[in-house]
All heavy atoms as an XYZ file, in Angstrom:
959
protein
N       1.709    -20.254     -1.151
C       1.792    -18.812     -0.977
C       1.326    -18.427      0.430
O       0.382    -18.989      0.963
C       0.919    -18.110     -2.029
C       0.990    -16.608     -1.939
S      -0.011    -15.831     -3.231
C      -0.404    -14.304     -2.411
N       1.988    -17.470      1.011
C       1.652    -16.981      2.343
C       0.343    -16.206      2.300
O       0.133    -15.393      1.408
C       2.779    -16.063      2.854
O       4.006    -16.776      2.820
C       2.516    -15.605      4.262
N      -0.514    -16.482      3.275
C      -1.790    -15.763      3.335
C      -1.553    -14.295      3.663
O      -0.688    -13.958      4.465
C      -2.698    -16.401      4.383
N      -2.336    -13.441      3.012
C      -2.277    -11.999      3.254
C      -3.429    -11.595      4.172
O      -4.414    -12.323      4.298
C      -2.363    -11.243      1.927
C      -1.187    -11.438      0.982
C      -1.443    -10.738     -0.348
C       0.101    -10.932      1.616
N      -3.321    -10.416      4.792
C      -4.443     -9.932      5.597
C      -5.694     -9.743      4.735
O      -5.601     -9.600      3.521
C      -3.947     -8.583      6.115
C      -2.465     -8.626      5.978
C      -2.184     -9.505      4.803
N      -6.838     -9.720      5.384
C      -8.083     -9.380      4.699
C      -8.435     -7.942      5.068
O      -8.043     -7.448      6.134
C      -9.220    -10.328      5.093
O      -9.374    -10.283      6.512
C      -8.924    -11.747      4.642
N      -9.145     -7.270      4.181
C      -9.530     -5.875      4.389
C     -11.035     -5.734      4.245
O     -11.626     -6.284      3.315
C      -8.827     -4.976      3.373
N     -11.639     -4.983      5.155
C     -13.067     -4.711      5.060
C     -13.311     -3.576      4.074
O     -12.390     -2.848      3.708
C     -13.642     -4.281      6.421
O     -13.001     -3.061      6.820
C     -13.431     -5.352      7.480
N     -14.565     -3.431      3.696
C     -14.980     -2.274      2.905
C     -14.692     -2.425      1.427
O     -14.111     -3.407      0.967
N     -15.117     -1.403      0.700
C     -14.916     -1.360     -0.735
C     -14.208     -0.063     -1.080
O     -13.944      0.756     -0.197
C     -16.257     -1.448     -1.483
O     -17.096     -0.379     -1.038
C     -16.951     -2.783     -1.230
N     -13.924      0.136     -2.352
C     -13.218      1.322     -2.837
C     -13.802      2.582     -2.195
O     -15.011      2.785     -2.235
C     -13.329      1.385     -4.364
C     -12.468      2.439     -4.997
C     -11.191      2.140     -5.434
C     -12.934      3.734     -5.154
C     -10.387      3.108     -6.030
C     -12.141      4.715     -5.743
C     -10.860      4.392     -6.174
N     -12.934      3.381     -1.578
C     -13.369      4.619     -0.957
C     -13.644      4.522      0.534
O     -13.746      5.538      1.208
N     -13.787      3.289      1.049
C     -14.032      3.096      2.482
C     -12.713      2.937      3.213
O     -11.802      2.256      2.720
C     -14.834      1.808      2.740
C     -16.222      1.843      2.136
O     -16.794      2.935      2.019
O     -16.723      0.752      1.783
N     -12.611      3.493      4.420
C     -11.448      3.232      5.263
C     -11.504      1.761      5.676
O     -12.484      1.312      6.258
C     -11.467      4.134      6.501
C     -10.296      3.872      7.433
C     -10.379      4.765      8.666
C      -9.333      4.386      9.685
N      -9.466      5.211     10.906
N     -10.462      0.983      5.340
C     -10.501     -0.444      5.628
C     -10.106     -0.765      7.074
O      -9.479      0.045      7.757
C      -9.457     -1.015      4.666
C      -8.467      0.106      4.524
C      -9.268      1.374      4.603
N     -10.468     -1.954      7.508
C      -9.939     -2.550      8.726
C      -9.250     -3.836      8.298
O      -9.833     -4.653      7.568
C     -11.055     -2.849      9.751
C     -10.493     -3.613     10.952
C     -11.727     -1.557     10.198
N      -7.992     -4.016      8.702
C      -7.227     -5.196      8.327
C      -7.320     -6.261      9.414
O      -7.252     -5.959     10.601
C      -5.754     -4.839      8.108
C      -5.459     -3.901      6.941
C      -3.979     -3.538      6.913
C      -5.870     -4.538      5.630
N      -7.458     -7.516      8.968
C      -7.395     -8.669      9.864
C      -6.236     -9.529      9.392
O      -6.181     -9.927      8.217
C      -8.710     -9.478      9.813
O      -9.789     -8.601     10.164
C      -8.654    -10.655     10.774
N      -5.298     -9.791     10.308
C      -4.066    -10.481      9.936
C      -4.169    -11.981     10.184
O      -4.714    -12.416     11.190
C      -2.878     -9.899     10.713
C      -2.492     -8.536     10.225
C      -3.166     -7.407     10.660
C      -1.468     -8.378      9.306
C      -2.828     -6.142     10.185
C      -1.131     -7.127      8.821
C      -1.811     -6.007      9.267
N      -3.612    -12.788      9.258
C      -3.579    -14.239      9.441
C      -2.534    -14.605     10.505
O      -1.739    -13.764     10.922
C      -3.170    -14.756      8.057
C      -2.351    -13.640      7.478
C      -2.966    -12.366      8.015
N      -2.525    -15.867     10.914
C      -1.583    -16.325     11.940
C      -0.176    -16.535     11.401
O       0.768    -16.639     12.172
C      -2.077    -17.633     12.573
C      -3.342    -17.410     13.402
O      -3.540    -16.282     13.895
O      -4.118    -18.362     13.546
N      -0.038    -16.623     10.072
C       1.283    -16.890      9.499
C       2.158    -15.644      9.515
O       1.654    -14.523      9.624
C       1.140    -17.424      8.069
C       0.311    -16.507      7.183
O      -0.898    -16.647      7.121
N       0.945    -15.558      6.513
N       3.484    -15.846      9.390
C       4.372    -14.679      9.297
C       4.165    -13.948      7.971
O       3.602    -14.484      7.027
C       5.777    -15.283      9.382
C       5.621    -16.725      9.032
C       4.206    -17.105      9.383
N       4.665    -12.729      7.928
C       4.561    -11.905      6.721
C       5.371    -12.524      5.590
O       6.407    -13.147      5.833
C       5.073    -10.502      7.018
N       4.925    -12.345      4.344
C       5.724    -12.837      3.208
C       7.081    -12.134      3.163
O       7.185    -10.965      3.528
C       4.888    -12.470      1.979
C       3.648    -11.818      2.458
C       3.701    -11.683      3.942
N       8.096    -12.866      2.709
C       9.451    -12.304      2.648
C       9.623    -11.342      1.480
O      10.523    -10.512      1.482
C      10.471    -13.440      2.542
N       8.760    -11.474      0.467
C       8.863    -10.621     -0.725
C       7.572     -9.834     -0.905
O       6.554    -10.124     -0.285
C       9.147    -11.479     -1.967
C      10.484    -12.205     -1.931
C      11.687    -11.275     -1.791
O      11.647    -10.143     -2.328
O      12.657    -11.657     -1.115
N       7.621     -8.862     -1.797
C       6.466     -8.034     -2.110
C       5.293     -8.914     -2.541
O       5.459     -9.822     -3.355
C       6.833     -7.062     -3.246
C       5.766     -6.068     -3.673
C       5.537     -5.016     -2.593
C       6.180     -5.390     -4.970
N       4.123     -8.659     -1.963
C       2.924     -9.397     -2.337
C       1.812     -8.392     -2.621
O       1.622     -7.440     -1.857
C       2.506    -10.349     -1.218
N       1.105     -8.602     -3.729
C       0.061     -7.682     -4.163
C      -1.212     -8.478     -4.410
O      -1.198     -9.493     -5.095
C       0.474     -6.967     -5.475
C      -0.613     -5.994     -5.913
C       1.808     -6.260     -5.306
N      -2.308     -8.010     -3.825
C      -3.610     -8.618     -4.082
C      -4.557     -7.519     -4.533
O      -4.747     -6.532     -3.819
C      -4.147     -9.292     -2.818
C      -5.490     -9.945     -3.032
C      -6.041    -10.599     -1.763
O      -5.306    -10.737     -0.771
O      -7.239    -10.948     -1.790
N      -5.121     -7.680     -5.717
C      -6.099     -6.714     -6.215
C      -7.438     -7.060     -5.567
O      -8.002     -8.120     -5.820
C      -6.182     -6.752     -7.751
C      -7.275     -5.810     -8.243
C      -4.841     -6.396     -8.365
N      -7.920     -6.167     -4.705
C      -9.179     -6.410     -4.001
C     -10.365     -6.092     -4.900
O     -11.390     -6.762     -4.835
C      -9.239     -5.578     -2.715
C      -8.127     -5.876     -1.699
C      -8.230     -4.939     -0.507
C      -8.161     -7.328     -1.256
N     -10.220     -5.059     -5.726
C     -11.217     -4.780     -6.758
C     -10.496     -4.082     -7.903
O      -9.746     -3.136     -7.676
C     -12.374     -3.925     -6.222
O     -11.923     -2.675     -5.756
N     -10.691     -4.592     -9.099
C      -9.994     -4.063    -10.277
C     -10.753     -2.868    -10.831
O     -11.971     -2.928    -11.004
C      -9.855     -5.140    -11.342
N     -10.017     -1.808    -11.105
C     -10.613     -0.632    -11.711
C     -10.783     -0.811    -13.206
O     -10.294     -1.770    -13.799
N     -11.482      0.131    -13.816
C     -11.745      0.057    -15.249
C     -11.019      1.137    -16.012
O     -11.198      1.284    -17.213
C     -13.260      0.172    -15.493
C     -14.046     -0.778    -14.615
C     -15.105     -1.546    -15.372
O     -15.604     -1.044    -16.379
O     -15.408     -2.668    -14.936
N     -10.187      1.914    -15.312
C      -9.488      3.017    -15.948
C      -8.211      2.573    -16.630
O      -7.856      1.394    -16.623
N      -7.498      3.543    -17.238
C      -6.217      3.219    -17.873
C      -5.200      2.759    -16.831
O      -5.358      3.021    -15.633
C      -5.789      4.537    -18.526
C      -6.637      5.598    -17.925
C      -7.870      4.946    -17.369
N      -4.161      2.055    -17.289
C      -3.136      1.551    -16.390
C      -2.219      2.681    -15.929
O      -1.881      3.582    -16.708
C      -2.296      0.470    -17.082
C      -3.060     -0.751    -17.588
C      -2.087     -1.775    -18.164
C      -3.916     -1.376    -16.498
N      -1.830      2.612    -14.655
C      -0.867      3.567    -14.105
C       0.485      3.302    -14.757
O       0.925      2.152    -14.853
C      -0.766      3.402    -12.570
C       0.359      4.255    -12.005
C      -2.102      3.740    -11.912
N       1.141      4.368    -15.217
C       2.440      4.247    -15.878
C       3.512      4.918    -15.044
O       3.266      5.958    -14.412
C       2.394      4.916    -17.258
C       1.420      4.272    -18.227
C       1.331      5.036    -19.536
O       2.300      5.725    -19.902
O       0.272      4.948    -20.188
N       4.718      4.339    -15.069
C       5.857      4.936    -14.384
C       6.072      6.350    -14.910
O       5.963      6.600    -16.111
C       7.106      4.091    -14.596
N       6.340      7.278    -13.996
C       6.555      8.666    -14.374
C       5.317      9.531    -14.225
O       5.424     10.760    -14.251
N       4.143      8.903    -14.087
C       2.933      9.686    -13.863
C       2.877     10.158    -12.406
O       3.569      9.610    -11.535
C       1.686      8.843    -14.156
C       1.460      8.565    -15.631
C       0.163      7.816    -15.867
O      -0.115      6.816    -15.218
N      -0.628      8.295    -16.817
N       2.030     11.146    -12.156
C       1.697     11.518    -10.783
C       0.394     10.816    -10.457
O      -0.597     10.956    -11.178
C       1.560     13.043    -10.634
O       2.842     13.628    -10.881
C       1.088     13.412     -9.234
N       0.433     10.017     -9.388
C      -0.707      9.195     -9.000
C      -1.454      9.873     -7.854
O      -0.853     10.589     -7.051
C      -0.198      7.781     -8.636
C      -1.336      6.778     -8.499
C       0.684      7.804     -7.408
C      -0.854      5.345     -8.362
N      -2.759      9.681     -7.808
C      -3.618     10.242     -6.769
C      -4.265      9.064     -6.055
O      -4.959      8.266     -6.694
C      -4.667     11.146     -7.427
C      -5.567     11.858     -6.426
O      -5.194     11.983     -5.241
O      -6.658     12.295     -6.843
N      -3.998      8.927     -4.744
C      -4.479      7.749     -4.016
C      -5.015      8.125     -2.638
O      -4.632      9.133     -2.052
C      -3.358      6.693     -3.822
C      -2.788      6.241     -5.153
C      -2.258      7.193     -2.902
N      -5.881      7.276     -2.140
C      -6.163      7.172     -0.711
C      -5.481      5.903     -0.243
O      -5.387      4.920     -1.001
C      -7.664      7.091     -0.431
C      -8.286      8.461     -0.276
O      -7.767      9.318      0.432
N      -9.414      8.679     -0.950
N      -5.000      5.900      1.001
C      -4.277      4.718      1.479
C      -4.454      4.559      2.980
O      -4.753      5.511      3.711
C      -2.785      4.828      1.150
C      -2.112      5.933      1.933
C      -1.508      5.677      3.152
C      -2.147      7.241      1.479
C      -0.943      6.701      3.893
C      -1.593      8.264      2.211
C      -0.991      7.988      3.419
O      -0.445      9.001      4.163
N      -4.264      3.312      3.409
C      -4.267      2.956      4.821
C      -3.031      2.092      5.030
O      -2.840      1.108      4.310
C      -5.546      2.163      5.144
C      -5.633      1.698      6.568
C      -6.259      2.477      7.533
C      -5.092      0.482      6.966
C      -6.337      2.055      8.847
C      -5.164      0.058      8.274
C      -5.788      0.842      9.218
O      -5.852      0.429     10.515
N      -2.182      2.470      5.992
C      -0.948      1.731      6.228
C      -0.867      1.202      7.642
O      -1.146      1.922      8.606
N      -0.490     -0.074      7.769
C      -0.399     -0.722      9.076
C       0.809     -1.651      9.077
O       1.121     -2.282      8.066
C      -1.691     -1.514      9.333
C      -1.795     -2.112     10.718
C      -3.202     -2.644     11.001
O      -4.169     -2.281     10.341
N      -3.300     -3.512     11.985
N       1.492     -1.719     10.218
C       2.579     -2.689     10.372
C       1.955     -4.076     10.462
O       0.914     -4.258     11.112
C       3.400     -2.365     11.645
C       4.405     -3.471     11.950
C       4.106     -1.017     11.489
N       2.579     -5.078      9.807
C       2.068     -6.463      9.830
C       1.856     -6.890     11.287
O       2.795     -6.904     12.074
C       3.041     -7.412      9.136
C       2.519     -8.813      9.036
C       2.478     -9.743     10.039
C       1.942     -9.454      7.894
N       1.909    -10.906      9.588
C       1.578    -10.767      8.280
C       1.703     -9.042      6.583
C       0.992    -11.672      7.403
C       1.117     -9.945      5.704
C       0.775    -11.233      6.111
N       0.616     -7.204     11.645
C       0.294     -7.669     12.994
C       0.386     -6.591     14.055
O       0.245     -6.882     15.253
N       0.641     -5.355     13.639
C       0.814     -4.259     14.594
C      -0.213     -3.175     14.391
O      -1.350     -3.430     13.991
N       0.202     -1.943     14.624
C      -0.750     -0.837     14.613
C      -0.717     -0.061     13.299
O       0.255     -0.117     12.544
C      -0.463      0.100     15.785
O       0.868      0.561     15.707
N      -1.807      0.690     13.067
C      -1.898      1.589     11.927
C      -0.896      2.721     12.155
O      -0.806      3.249     13.245
C      -3.321      2.153     11.836
C      -3.597      3.004     10.609
S      -3.237      4.757     10.759
C      -4.396      5.244     12.028
N      -0.116      3.071     11.111
C       0.834      4.173     11.260
C       0.441      5.398     10.454
O       0.868      6.497     10.766
C       2.269      3.740     10.932
C       2.442      3.132      9.584
C       2.602      3.922      8.460
C       2.454      1.753      9.433
C       2.755      3.350      7.202
C       2.613      1.173      8.188
C       2.765      1.974      7.080
N      -0.377      5.243      9.433
C      -0.786      6.406      8.650
C      -1.947      6.018      7.746
O      -2.030      4.877      7.291
C       0.379      6.922      7.798
C       0.108      8.308      7.205
O      -0.795      9.003      7.682
O       0.817      8.679      6.262
N      -2.847      6.966      7.515
C      -3.890      6.744      6.513
C      -4.436      8.090      6.080
O      -4.418      9.056      6.833
C      -4.976      5.804      7.047
C      -6.035      6.493      7.869
O      -7.038      6.960      7.332
N      -5.828      6.577      9.184
N      -4.887      8.141      4.826
C      -5.403      9.396      4.278
C      -6.907      9.523      4.494
O      -7.444     10.627      4.372
C      -5.080      9.488      2.789
O      -5.753      8.466      2.073
N      -7.583      8.423      4.828
C      -9.041      8.482      4.981
C      -9.432      9.408      6.132
O     -10.363     10.203      6.021
C      -9.619      7.082      5.201
C      -9.357      6.146      4.054
C      -8.249      5.295      4.076
C     -10.190      6.109      2.941
C      -7.989      4.454      3.015
C      -9.935      5.267      1.873
C      -8.829      4.439      1.919
O      -8.567      3.603      0.872
N      -8.695      9.317      7.256
C      -9.024     10.151      8.413
C      -8.782     11.625      8.125
O      -9.424     12.488      8.713
C      -8.202      9.725      9.641
C      -8.661      8.391     10.216
O      -9.743      7.895      9.827
O      -7.927      7.835     11.055
N      -7.828     11.924      7.236
C      -7.555     13.323      6.884
C      -8.607     13.880      5.928
O      -8.726     15.087      5.763
C      -6.165     13.445      6.229
C      -5.027     13.288      7.215
C      -3.716     13.758      6.623
N      -3.259     12.961      5.503
C      -2.527     11.853      5.620
N      -2.188     11.408      6.793
N      -2.139     11.201      4.537
N      -9.296     12.987      5.224
C     -10.335     13.420      4.303
C      -9.800     13.950      2.987
O     -10.512     14.597      2.238
N      -8.513     13.683      2.698
C      -7.975     14.103      1.404
C      -6.946     13.092      0.933
O      -6.197     12.522      1.730
C      -7.342     15.491      1.496
O      -6.253     15.487      2.390
N      -6.942     12.886     -0.371
C      -6.002     11.950     -0.972
C      -4.627     12.601     -1.065
O      -4.468     13.786     -0.766
C      -6.497     11.555     -2.366
O      -6.626     12.711     -3.190
N      -3.624     11.811     -1.473
C      -2.286     12.363     -1.700
C      -1.876     12.078     -3.133
O      -2.355     11.127     -3.753
C      -1.235     11.806     -0.716
C      -1.059     10.292     -0.894
C      -1.579     12.156      0.721
C       0.213      9.772     -0.255
N      -0.989     12.924     -3.642
C      -0.475     12.775     -4.998
C       1.049     12.717     -4.927
O       1.654     13.453     -4.147
C      -0.890     13.955     -5.889
C      -2.382     14.142     -6.031
C      -3.007     14.890     -4.866
O      -2.436     15.821     -4.328
N      -4.192     14.462     -4.462
N       1.641     11.840     -5.748
C       3.100     11.746     -5.799
C       3.502     11.054     -7.092
O       2.718     10.289     -7.669
C       3.652     10.986     -4.590
C       2.980      9.652     -4.352
C       3.399      8.512     -5.009
C       1.918      9.555     -3.472
C       2.771      7.301     -4.811
C       1.275      8.335     -3.261
C       1.713      7.204     -3.935
N       4.739     11.316     -7.556
C       5.235     10.614     -8.740
C       5.397      9.123     -8.425
O       5.849      8.774     -7.331
C       6.590     11.270     -9.012
C       6.576     12.554     -8.238
C       5.676     12.325     -7.063
N       5.046      8.270     -9.380
C       5.123      6.814     -9.163
C       6.085      6.193    -10.175
O       6.175      6.647    -11.316
C       3.707      6.169     -9.237
C       3.717      4.745     -8.690
C       3.148      6.219    -10.648
C       3.886      4.649     -7.202
N       6.794      5.186     -9.718
C       7.679      4.432    -10.617
C       9.001      5.106    -10.896
O       9.717      4.694    -11.804
N       9.348      6.148    -10.108
C      10.585      6.896    -10.373
C      11.463      7.034     -9.128
O      12.381      7.841     -9.103
C      10.278      8.291    -10.978
C       9.675      8.147    -12.374
C       9.362      9.104    -10.071
N      11.164      6.253     -8.075
C      12.021      6.265     -6.899
C      11.731      7.360     -5.896
O      12.510      7.569     -4.962
N      10.609      8.067     -6.050
C      10.243      9.133     -5.112
C       9.691      8.564     -3.808
O       9.870      9.131     -2.742
C       9.199     10.067     -5.750
O       9.734     10.575     -6.968
C       8.853     11.227     -4.835
N       8.989      7.437     -3.908
C       8.385      6.789     -2.745
C       9.083      5.439     -2.523
O       9.931      5.034     -3.322
C       6.862      6.584     -2.939
C       6.143      7.927     -2.934
C       6.552      5.832     -4.226
N       8.717      4.736     -1.457
C       9.348      3.449     -1.187
C       9.166      2.499     -2.375
O       8.170      2.566     -3.096
C       8.827      2.812      0.121
C       7.309      2.590      0.099
C       9.259      3.640      1.331
C       6.769      1.836      1.312
N      10.151      1.627     -2.563
C      10.163      0.726     -3.725
C       8.900     -0.127     -3.813
O       8.400     -0.394     -4.902
C      11.404     -0.167     -3.672
N       8.371     -0.546     -2.667
C       7.172     -1.384     -2.675
C       5.976     -0.701     -3.326
O       5.150     -1.361     -3.950
N       5.887      0.633     -3.190
C       4.803      1.366     -3.861
C       5.070      1.405     -5.367
O       4.181      1.105     -6.163
C       4.681      2.785     -3.300
C       3.959      2.851     -1.998
C       4.311      2.242     -0.832
C       2.748      3.550     -1.731
N       3.396      2.547      0.132
C       2.434      3.349     -0.375
C       1.918      4.350     -2.509
C       1.296      3.908      0.209
C       0.796      4.907     -1.913
C       0.495      4.677     -0.561
N       6.301      1.763     -5.745
C       6.634      1.810     -7.177
C       6.378      0.450     -7.827
O       5.831      0.367     -8.924
C       8.103      2.190     -7.373
C       8.367      3.687     -7.222
O       7.410      4.484     -7.253
O       9.546      4.049     -7.084
N       6.781     -0.622     -7.145
C       6.737     -1.965     -7.737
C       5.352     -2.593     -7.709
O       5.125     -3.596     -8.383
C       7.739     -2.877     -7.033
C       9.165     -2.420     -7.256
O       9.477     -1.744     -8.233
N      10.048     -2.764     -6.343
N       4.428     -2.029     -6.948
C       3.095     -2.638     -6.866
C       2.009     -1.821     -7.545
O       0.996     -2.378     -7.957
C       2.703     -2.860     -5.401
O       2.614     -1.630     -4.707
N       2.196     -0.510     -7.684
C       1.110      0.327     -8.208
C       1.235      0.609     -9.701
O       0.218      0.781    -10.377
C       1.021      1.634     -7.420
C       0.728      1.449     -5.916
C       0.677      2.798     -5.221
C      -0.544      0.659     -5.688
N       2.459      0.628    -10.226
C       2.626      0.796    -11.678
C       1.999     -0.426    -12.360
O       2.225     -1.566    -11.959
C       4.120      0.942    -12.053
C       4.305      0.870    -13.563
C       4.688      2.249    -11.499
N       1.185     -0.168    -13.362
C       0.534     -1.259    -14.093
C      -0.853     -1.604    -13.590
O      -1.556     -2.401    -14.215
N      -1.278     -1.000    -12.478
C      -2.633     -1.246    -11.975
C      -3.607     -0.282    -12.652
O      -3.273      0.872    -12.907
C      -2.693     -1.027    -10.451
C      -1.817     -1.945     -9.641
C      -2.293     -3.383     -9.634
O      -3.419     -3.697    -10.045
N      -1.422     -4.274     -9.189
N      -4.828     -0.746    -12.931
C      -5.814      0.167    -13.525
C      -6.308      1.208    -12.519
O      -6.495      0.889    -11.342
C      -6.965     -0.758    -13.932
C      -6.499     -2.151    -13.741
C      -5.308     -2.116    -12.839
N      -6.516      2.426    -12.995
C      -7.116      3.458    -12.164
C      -8.503      2.988    -11.735
O      -9.237      2.382    -12.516
C      -7.169      4.794    -12.931
C      -5.740      5.305    -13.151
C      -8.011      5.826    -12.182
C      -5.642      6.467    -14.112
N      -8.835      3.256    -10.478
C     -10.100      2.785     -9.920
C      -9.949      1.487     -9.145
O     -10.926      0.984     -8.587
N      -8.736      0.958     -9.082
C      -8.498     -0.291     -8.354
C      -8.293     -0.046     -6.870
O      -7.810      1.015     -6.458
C      -7.249     -0.999     -8.891
O      -7.429     -1.410    -10.221
N      -8.650     -1.056     -6.071
C      -8.288     -1.131     -4.652
C      -7.320     -2.291     -4.531
O      -7.637     -3.414     -4.921
C      -9.511     -1.352     -3.777
C      -9.134     -1.647     -2.312
C     -10.314     -1.609     -1.369
N     -10.402     -0.264     -0.810
C     -10.898      0.009      0.403
N     -11.373     -0.937      1.173
N     -10.939      1.247      0.837
N      -6.124     -1.985     -4.027
C      -5.042     -2.963     -3.995
C      -4.534     -3.103     -2.568
O      -4.346     -2.104     -1.866
C      -3.880     -2.492     -4.918
C      -2.768     -3.510     -4.961
C      -4.398     -2.199     -6.318
N      -4.316     -4.350     -2.142
C      -3.672     -4.626     -0.864
C      -2.228     -5.018     -1.159
O      -1.989     -5.856     -2.031
C      -4.388     -5.760     -0.121
C      -3.796     -6.086      1.244
C      -4.884     -6.140      2.303
C      -3.042     -7.401      1.219
N      -1.293     -4.372     -0.476
C       0.126     -4.590     -0.745
C       0.836     -4.903      0.562
O       0.687     -4.167      1.545
C       0.767     -3.335     -1.382
C       2.197     -3.619     -1.792
C      -0.036     -2.841     -2.571
N       1.602     -6.002      0.566
C       2.464     -6.348      1.696
C       3.895     -6.060      1.260
O       4.387     -6.643      0.292
C       2.275     -7.826      2.058
O       3.207     -8.202      3.065
N       4.555     -5.128      1.972
C       5.869     -4.643      1.568
C       6.912     -5.051      2.597
O       6.876     -4.592      3.745
C       5.851     -3.102      1.409
C       4.794     -2.693      0.366
C       7.242     -2.586      1.035
C       4.638     -1.187      0.200
N       7.860     -5.927      2.196
C       8.909     -6.341      3.132
C       9.862     -5.176      3.414
O       9.910     -4.208      2.643
C       9.616     -7.473      2.381
C       9.394     -7.153      0.933
C       8.032     -6.498      0.860
N      10.632     -5.263      4.508
C      11.493     -4.136      4.889
C      12.427     -3.664      3.772
O      12.626     -2.454      3.617
C      12.297     -4.676      6.071
C      11.486     -5.802      6.614
C      10.696     -6.360      5.465
N      12.968     -4.585      2.970
C      13.925     -4.167      1.937
C      13.272     -3.408      0.784
O      13.968     -2.797     -0.016
C      14.760     -5.356      1.418
C      13.978     -6.400      0.692
N      13.352     -7.431      1.345
C      13.726     -6.577     -0.626
C      12.740     -8.201      0.457
N      12.943     -7.703     -0.746
N      11.931     -3.418      0.697
C      11.238     -2.577     -0.280
C      10.444     -1.477      0.412
O       9.689     -0.748     -0.228
C      10.318     -3.418     -1.170
C      11.091     -4.301     -2.140
C      10.237     -4.817     -3.269
O       9.569     -4.002     -3.939
O      10.235     -6.045     -3.489
N      10.617     -1.386      1.743
C       9.955     -0.354      2.536
C      10.966      0.682      2.981
O      11.649      1.287      2.164
N      11.107      0.808      4.294
C      12.001      1.830      4.843
C      13.356      1.285      5.261
O      14.186      2.023      5.796
C      11.318      2.558      6.005
C      10.125      3.354      5.542
C       8.830      2.910      5.760
C      10.303      4.546      4.846
C       7.742      3.636      5.309
C       9.212      5.278      4.381
C       7.945      4.813      4.623
O       6.864      5.531      4.167
N      13.597     -0.021      5.006
C      14.915     -0.579      5.263
C      15.230     -0.739      6.741
O      14.355     -0.617      7.595
N      16.504     -1.027      7.047
C      16.893     -1.382      8.414
C      16.714     -0.266      9.438
O      16.634     -0.539     10.628
C      18.371     -1.779      8.285
C      18.826     -1.238      6.974
C      17.606     -1.113      6.101
N      16.613      0.980      8.989
C      16.418      2.077      9.940
C      14.956      2.275     10.324
O      14.662      2.877     11.351
C      16.982      3.386      9.376
C      18.484      3.320      9.188
O      19.184      2.648      9.937
N      18.982      4.011      8.181
N      14.021      1.788      9.481
C      12.610      2.000      9.752
C      12.273      3.478      9.799
O      13.005      4.321      9.279
N      11.157      3.786     10.434
C      10.749      5.175     10.687
C      10.239      5.200     12.132
O       9.033      5.084     12.376
C       9.646      5.651      9.705
C       9.305      7.120      9.950
C      10.073      5.446      8.261
N      11.188      5.301     13.084
C      10.797      5.177     14.496
C       9.691      6.133     14.919
O       8.796      5.744     15.681
C      12.104      5.476     15.250
C      13.195      5.147     14.272
C      12.631      5.462     12.911
N       9.691      7.361     14.400
C       8.663      8.326     14.812
C       7.273      7.899     14.363
O       6.279      8.345     14.916
C       8.997      9.753     14.343
C       9.033      9.949     12.841
C      10.399      9.699     12.212
O      11.187      8.913     12.723
N      10.665     10.359     11.097
N       7.199      7.024     13.356
C       5.898      6.509     12.891
C       5.602      5.134     13.488
O       4.594      4.521     13.163
C       5.886      6.435     11.364
N       6.508      4.627     14.325
C       6.307      3.307     14.912
C       6.667      2.174     13.976
O       6.205      1.049     14.142
N       7.516      2.454     12.965
C       7.920      1.440     11.999
C       9.351      1.021     12.312
O      10.272      1.831     12.247
C       7.836      1.989     10.558
C       6.400      2.380     10.220
C       8.363      0.947      9.562
C       6.259      3.157      8.924
N       9.522     -0.254     12.658
C      10.844     -0.794     12.958
C      11.559     -1.235     11.693
O      10.949     -1.388     10.632
N      12.855     -1.458     11.805
C      13.668     -1.825     10.650
C      13.356     -3.183     10.062
O      13.701     -3.458      8.920
N      12.693     -4.066     10.836
C      12.344     -5.388     10.305
C      10.837     -5.546     10.140
O      10.331     -6.653     10.017
C      12.921     -6.497     11.199
C      12.455     -6.397     12.646
O      11.725     -5.432     12.983
O      12.816     -7.280     13.441
N      10.122     -4.419     10.121
C       8.663     -4.468      9.981
C       8.240     -4.583      8.523
O       8.750     -3.876      7.659
C       8.012     -3.201     10.559
C       7.961     -3.206     12.080
O       8.089     -4.291     12.679
O       7.789     -2.119     12.652
N       7.293     -5.491      8.283
C       6.611     -5.561      6.990
C       5.429     -4.597      7.051
O       4.708     -4.550      8.047
C       6.141     -6.991      6.712
O       7.301     -7.817      6.539
C       5.273     -7.075      5.464
N       5.257     -3.815      5.991
C       4.190     -2.826      5.926
C       3.057     -3.354      5.058
O       3.295     -3.961      4.016
C       4.715     -1.522      5.322
C       6.004     -0.981      5.939
C       6.444      0.279      5.210
C       5.830     -0.717      7.415
N       1.827     -3.120      5.489
C       0.664     -3.516      4.701
C      -0.145     -2.258      4.398
O      -0.457     -1.478      5.299
C      -0.201     -4.547      5.444
C      -1.437     -4.894      4.621
C       0.620     -5.800      5.750
N      -0.426     -2.059      3.112
C      -1.216     -0.923      2.679
C      -2.448     -1.405      1.925
O      -2.368     -2.378      1.167
C      -0.420     -0.029      1.719
C       0.685      0.748      2.362
C       1.984      0.267      2.355
C       0.431      1.975      2.955
C       3.010      0.981      2.934
C       1.457      2.692      3.545
C       2.752      2.208      3.531
N      -3.551     -0.702      2.116
C      -4.680     -0.781      1.198
C      -4.664      0.556      0.465
O      -4.652      1.615      1.094
C      -6.021     -0.998      1.924
C      -7.185     -0.920      0.939
C      -6.011     -2.342      2.642
N      -4.618      0.489     -0.865
C      -4.489      1.693     -1.690
C      -5.656      1.754     -2.673
O      -5.895      0.799     -3.420
C      -3.158      1.691     -2.470
C      -3.018      2.974     -3.286
C      -1.964      1.526     -1.531
N      -6.365      2.872     -2.659
C      -7.411      3.147     -3.653
C      -6.791      4.109     -4.682
O      -6.415      5.232     -4.321
C      -8.631      3.810     -3.011
C      -9.439      2.859     -2.147
O      -9.327      1.632     -2.317
O     -10.196      3.358     -1.278
N      -6.688      3.650     -5.920
C      -6.063      4.466     -6.977
C      -7.145      5.336     -7.611
O      -8.001      4.850     -8.345
C      -5.383      3.578     -8.027
C      -4.351      2.661     -7.358
C      -4.726      4.448     -9.108
C      -3.768      1.591     -8.278
N      -7.089      6.638     -7.299
C      -8.126      7.567     -7.744
C      -7.861      8.116     -9.138
O      -8.801      8.414     -9.879
C      -8.241      8.733     -6.756
C      -8.482      8.348     -5.294
C      -8.419      9.585     -4.412
C      -9.808      7.634     -5.147
N      -6.591      8.268     -9.468
C      -6.261      8.834    -10.774
C      -4.767      8.860    -10.995
O      -3.981      8.555    -10.103
N      -4.363      9.203    -12.213
C      -2.947      9.357    -12.559
C      -2.880     10.287    -13.763
O      -3.748     10.248    -14.631
C      -2.313      8.009    -12.892
N      -1.855     11.124    -13.785
C      -1.706     12.050    -14.910
C      -0.236     12.295    -15.197
O       0.619     12.030    -14.360
C      -2.423     13.360    -14.597
O      -1.909     13.931    -13.402
């Protein structure tokens, strides 16, 4: 298995990612950094998360920690990138999860140039799952 980045801090802390020397995994990779004790996130719920997003081996493109507020969105229904739907559904609330999302489960060949995300960039997120309803 391809090594994933390591993340500093614990649930609720803004993480710092350290990337391994190997290339990014070709498929979605999920590592539970700390398992929550809450109910499992179900497809169709609205999830409440803090997150930190960085291009594999590149720069941070977005995070909610600096804004000081979490975000809420429907999960498992195609509202967000596939990598989020496919990695967060089924995780217990209260978990901190590291997710490596390949381009085909991220923003695809067009990327998001205004955010500094290229079409072949793998995205790495640390997600703190605060709640779901």
